[in-house]
N, C-alpha and C positions, 0 to 999 in steps of 0.2 A: 446399452450393454448391461447396466445394473438392472436386475429384475429377471434376467434370464435363468437364474438358478432354479426357478420353478419348472422350467421346461423339461428338465431331466426327469421329473416325476411323472411325465405323461406316458412313460413306458409301462407304468403299473397296469395290472389287469383291472378291468372294471366288471368282471363277472362275479367277483366275490362281494357279497353284501357286508354290511356292518362296518367294522373298523377300517378294513381295506378301502371301502368306498369313500369313507370320510377322508382318509389320507390322499386318495386319488384326486380330490378337489383342491389340493394345495396349490397346484399350478395355476388354476384359474384365480384363486384368491390372491396369489402373489402378483399375477399380471394385472389384476384390478388395482392393486395398491401401487405398483411401480410403473405400469404402462397404461395410463388412462386414455380416454378418447382424445383424438387430436383436436377436437373442437374446443376443448377447455384446457388442453395441456400447455405448459410453458417449457420451451426447450432451453437447453443450457446456453446457447448463444444469446437468447433473449435476456436471460438472467444476467449474463456477463455485460451486455449492453446497458442494462439498468444500473448495475453496480458501477460501471464506468461513468455514468452520468450523475449518480446521486450519492455515491459513497462519501461520507463526511471526511474521512481521512484523506482521500484523494483530492477532494475539493479544497481542504485546508492546505495541502501541499501545493496546489495550483496558486492559491493566494500567496503563499510564501514565495513562490517563484516570481509572481508579479511584483512583490515587494523587492526582490533581488534585482529585477530589471531596473528599478529606480536608482540603483547605484551608478549606472552608466551616466544618466543626465546629471547626477550630482558630481561625478568626476569631470564631465565636460564643462561644468560651470567654471572650472579653473581657467578655461580659455576665454571666458566672457568677462566684460567689464562689470564692476560692482558700483552701483549708483546709490548714494545715500543723500536724502534731503533732510534738512534740519530747520527748526523754527523754535525760537525762544522769545519770550515776552514776560514782563513782570513790572513790579513797582520798585523804585529805588529812591531812597532818601539820601540827600547829599548835604554836607555841611563843610564848606571850604573856609580856611583861615588865610586871608590874603596878606601880602607883605606889609601893608599899611595897618595891620591889626584889625582890619574890618572882617566881618563874617558874612559869608554868602551861603544861603541855604536854598534848597529846592526839592521838590518831590517829582521824580522823573518816571516816565513810562517807556523805557527803552524796548526795542524789539529788533531781532536779527533773523534773517532768513537766508539760507544758503543751500547749495548743492555741491556734492563732491563725487567725482568719477575717478575710479582707480582701475587701472589695467595692468595686469601682470605681464611682463615681457619675457622673463626667464626666472624659473625657480628650481633649477637643477634637474630639469626633465621630470619633476615629480608629477605634474599634471598629465603628461603623456603616459607615464607609468601607472598612474592611478586609473586612467581610462582603460589601459590594457588589463590591469588587474580586475577591474569591474566587469569587463567583457568576458574574461576567463571565469569569473564567478558565475556569470549568467550561464555559460556553457556547462559548468559543473552542476549548477542547480537544475538545468534541464535534464541531465542524466540522472540526478537524484530523483527528480519527478518521475522519470520513466521507470526507475527502479521501484518507486512506491506504487506506480500503476501496475507493474508486474505483480507485486505482492498482493494488491487488492484483487486483481483478477484471479490469482491462485487461491486466495482465501474464498473467493466466490465459488470457484470450482469445488473446493473442499466442502463448503457449506452445502452446495447443491447436491453433490454425490452423497454426503452424509445423510441428508434428508431422504434421498432415494433409498439408500441402503437400509436405513432404520425403518422406513415404511415397509420394505420387503421383509425385514426381520420381524416386525410386529405381525404381519400377516402370516408369516411362517409359524410364529409362536401361537397365534390364535388357532391355526390349523392343528398344531401339535396338541393344544389343550382340548380341541374337539375330538381328536383321535383318542387321547387319554381318557376323556369322559366316557366315550363309547366303549373303550377297553374295560374301564371299571364297571360299567353297566353289564357288559357281557360276562365279566368275571363273577359279579355278584349273582347273575342268573345261574351260572354254572355251579357256584357255591351252593345255591339253594337246591340245585338238582343233585348235589353230592359229587360233581365231577372234579372239583378242585378243593383245596384246603383254604382255611381262613388266611393263611400266609399269602396266597396268591392275591386275595382281595386287598390285604394290607399293602402289598407291594404296588399294586395298581393305584391305590389311593395315595401312596407316598409319591409316586411319579406324577400324579395329577397335581398335587400341591407344589411339587418342584416346577412343573410346567406353568402353573399360575404365577409363581415367583419370577420365572424367566420372562413371562409375558409382561409383568409389571415393570421389570427392568428395561425391557425393550421399549415400552411406552414412555418411560421416563427419558431414555436416551433420545427417542424421537422428539419429545417436547423440547429438550435442550437443543437439539440440532435445528429445530424449527425457529427457536429464538435466535440462534446464531445466524441463521439464514436471513431473518428480518434485519438483524444488525448490519450485516455485510452488504446485502443486496438491496435493502430498502423497502421490501414489502414481505408480507407473510406468504409462505409457500402454499399453493393450493394443489393443483395436479401437475406433476412434473413428468416430462418425457425421459426415456432412457438416455443416458449420457454415453457418448462414444469417445474413444481415445483419439488423439490427434497425431497419429504416426506419420501422416503425409507431410507434416511440417518438420519432422525431426531429422537430425543428421543420420547418415548411413553407417557411421562407425564411431567407436569411442574416441578415436584420435581426432576425428572431425569435431566431435562435441567439445573436447578440451580446447582445440584451437579456436573455435568460435567463442567459447566462454571467456578466454583470456584476452580476446581482441574486441569482442562486441558486447560483453555484459555491461550494463549501465553503471554498476558499482565500480568496475575497473576503469571505465572511461571517466567517471566523475573523479576518481582518485588521481588519474593522470592530469586532469585539468587543475586539480588542487596543487599538484607539484609545480605547474606553471605559475599559478597564483603566488605560491611561496617564493619562487625564484624572482618574480617581478617585485615582490615586497622587499627583496634585498636591494634592488636598484632604487626603490622609493626611500629606503632608509639611508642609502648612500647619498641621495640627492640633497639631504639636509646639510651635508658638508660642502656643497657647492655654493657659489654666489647666487644672489637673486637680484632681479631688477624690476622695478615698477615705475609707472608714470601716473601722476595724479593731477587732475585738473579740478579746480574749485572756483566757485563764484558765490559772493555773499552781498547782502544789502542790510545796513543797520540804520536806525533812526533814533533820535533823541528829541524830546518835546521842549527842551529849554536851550536855545542857542547861546545863552549867556554863560553856560557851563561847558566850555571846551567845544568839541566838534558837534555839529548838529546832525550831520549825515555822513555816512561812509559807505562806499561801494568798492568791492575788491574782486579781483580775478587773478588766478595764478595757474601755472602749469609747472609741475615739479617732477623731475626725474630722480629716482632714488635707487642706489646700488648698495647692497650690503653683502659682506663676506664674513662668514663665521670664522673666528679664530680659535676660541676654546669655549666649550659649553659644559665643562665639568665632566666630560666623558659620556654624556647621555646618548649622543648620536652614534658613537662607536659601540656602545652597549646594545643599542637597538639594531645595529647592523649585524653584530655577532649573533644576537638573538634570532634575527631573520634567517641567517645561514643555518642555525641549528634546527629551526622549524622546517626549512627546506629539506634538510637531511632526514628529519622525521617523516616528512611527507613522502619521500622516496621509499623509505622503509615500509610505510603504510601501504603504498602502491604495490610493493612486492608481496606484502602479506595478503592483500586483497586478491592479487592474481593467483596466489597459491590457494586461497579459499575458493575462488571461482573454479580453478582447475579441479579441486577436490569435490566441490559440489557437482560439477558436470560428470565426473566419474561416478559419484554416488548415485546421481539421478539416472545415468545410463544403466548402471548395474541394477538399480531398483526397477527400472522399466522392463528390462529383459527378464528379471526374476518374476515380475508380476505376470508376464505372459505365461511363463511356466506354471505359476501358481493357479492361474485361471484354468489352464488345460488340465492340470492334475485334479483340481477341485471338481470340474465337470465330470471327469471319469469317476471320481470318488462318489459323487451323487448318483450316477447311473448304477454303479456297483452296489451302493447301499440300498437303492430302491429295489434292485433284483434280490438282494439278500433278505430284505424285509418281506417281500412276497413269498420267498421260500420258507422263511421261518413261520409265517402265518399259515401256510399250507401244512407244514409239519406239525404245528401246534394243533391244528384242527384234527390231525390224525393221531394225536396223542404222543408224538415223538418230541415235542418241545413244550416247555413250560411257559407260563405267563411272563415270567421275568425275562425269558429269552426274547419274546415279542417286544417287551418294553425296552430291552437293551438295543435291539435292532432298530426300533423307532428312534431311540436317543441317538444312535449312530447316524441315522439318516438326517435328523434335524440339525445335528452338529455339522454334518457335511454340507448341508444347504447353507447354514450360517457362514461357514468358511468360504463357500463359493460366492455368496453375496459380498463378503468382505474382500475377497480377491478381485472381484469385478470392480468394486469401488476403488481399491488400491491401484488397479490397472489404469483407470481413467486419471486418477490424481498423479500417478507416476509419469504418465505421458505429458501432462501439463507442467509438472515439476521440471522435467527435462527441457521442455520448451522455455521455461523461465530461466533455467540454468545457463542456457546459451544466449539469453538476452533477446528472445524473439516472442515473448508472450505479450502481445500488444494487439490493438484494434486492427491495425493494417494486416498483420499476419493472419489473424483469425477471421478477417473479413466480416467483422461485426456490423450489424445494421445500426450504426450510430456515428455521428460526426466525430472525427478524431480531434482531440484538443491540441491546438498548435500554439505552443508558448511563444513562438517568434512573432505572432501577430501582435500581442501586447507589447513586446519589446520594441518593435518598429513604431508603434503608436506613441511611445513615451520617450524614445531615445533622443530625439532632437527637439523635444518640447522646451521652449524658453520660458513658459509661464503657464498658469492654469492650476487651480486647486482640485478640480474634479478629475476623478479617474476616468479612463475610457468607457467604463461601464456606467458612468453617470453618478457615482457616489460622491 
């Protein structure tokens, strides 16, 4: 879509030589910059797939989610026994005074080895609630990951279309400079022939210098957009194909957009899970006030190298049940419970806030997308009219009815109209993707990108029931 601004210039006549002929080539130049050959072109879906695979921000968020998955096996560890082995050995010097006033001395080398197994039987439902909170955190993290993915894809769309638009603007400004150079040459020839005054030549020279400055600004903007493209997508842009809007994936009405946003946007869903996490944390805090029960089994073996000094060897084994009930802890548990309740209230208010933001974003995106359609249509009509106007002014100037400055002003109007059309086409594409993001559907599956979708639940199931192992599923 971007790059079509040049096509309106094709209605220009090609029978007039000179400046008109130079301007008539603008369409071909813009198309060469914005719509290169398909053999070397990179389409927007390909760029989005590359960004989805390689973007550092998105990959960092995936690593964060994998770390969040580990909260679940940590919480499940509360159901499992804790086994501790111990070993102690050393040197011991003994000096005993016996009842008959004799002294007994010795240098001992005692050692003790033992193992203790502790199993929690009840801890105020804290383990169950910890597991539930961890699972809810995983769900919230997945939605946060999906939201970051949407942001990265939208950034990629913006970077892609900015490069396209700036390439077209550079070509348009180059064409403008060529037109102004030829206009200045024609004006100087007419000045030498006495047909115009030095004022006309100065005006043409001034417009040429302005055109050179505009060309420089366009080239700077293109370089900046190319650097942003490499940052977001992961490679430098070469030749890009025209980008199209994604109207086929968008809702049919503004009301549908609002409904989808407040129900399906990942930020809203993540905040909803956060409310559940906060509510579960209340029960975890209250669990401290309940009794707890554990059972502990232990076995040990000790040896002493001098049988004359007390016991030579000792073997022990025991099973002990332990029940504790808190009576008063200085008010710490009560304060933690009240704190958890306030955090839950805060989470609910944050959820309401995010729903309102999602609703507003959906309305804004819908209106912007509809406005972008109108802007493109109006800009296309403006370019066509400005092209016809320039042709007429050129013919009238050749007949002595218009001055050089009239031709220059008409050319300035045309180049500004084309710049507005290029910007409107860029905004049209970005607005459609922004609306798709606002309703929570800017993802690999919806866009049908040629890349595997990252499934966070795969890692979750790999580690959820792991009882041991230091390596991650990826082998780190």
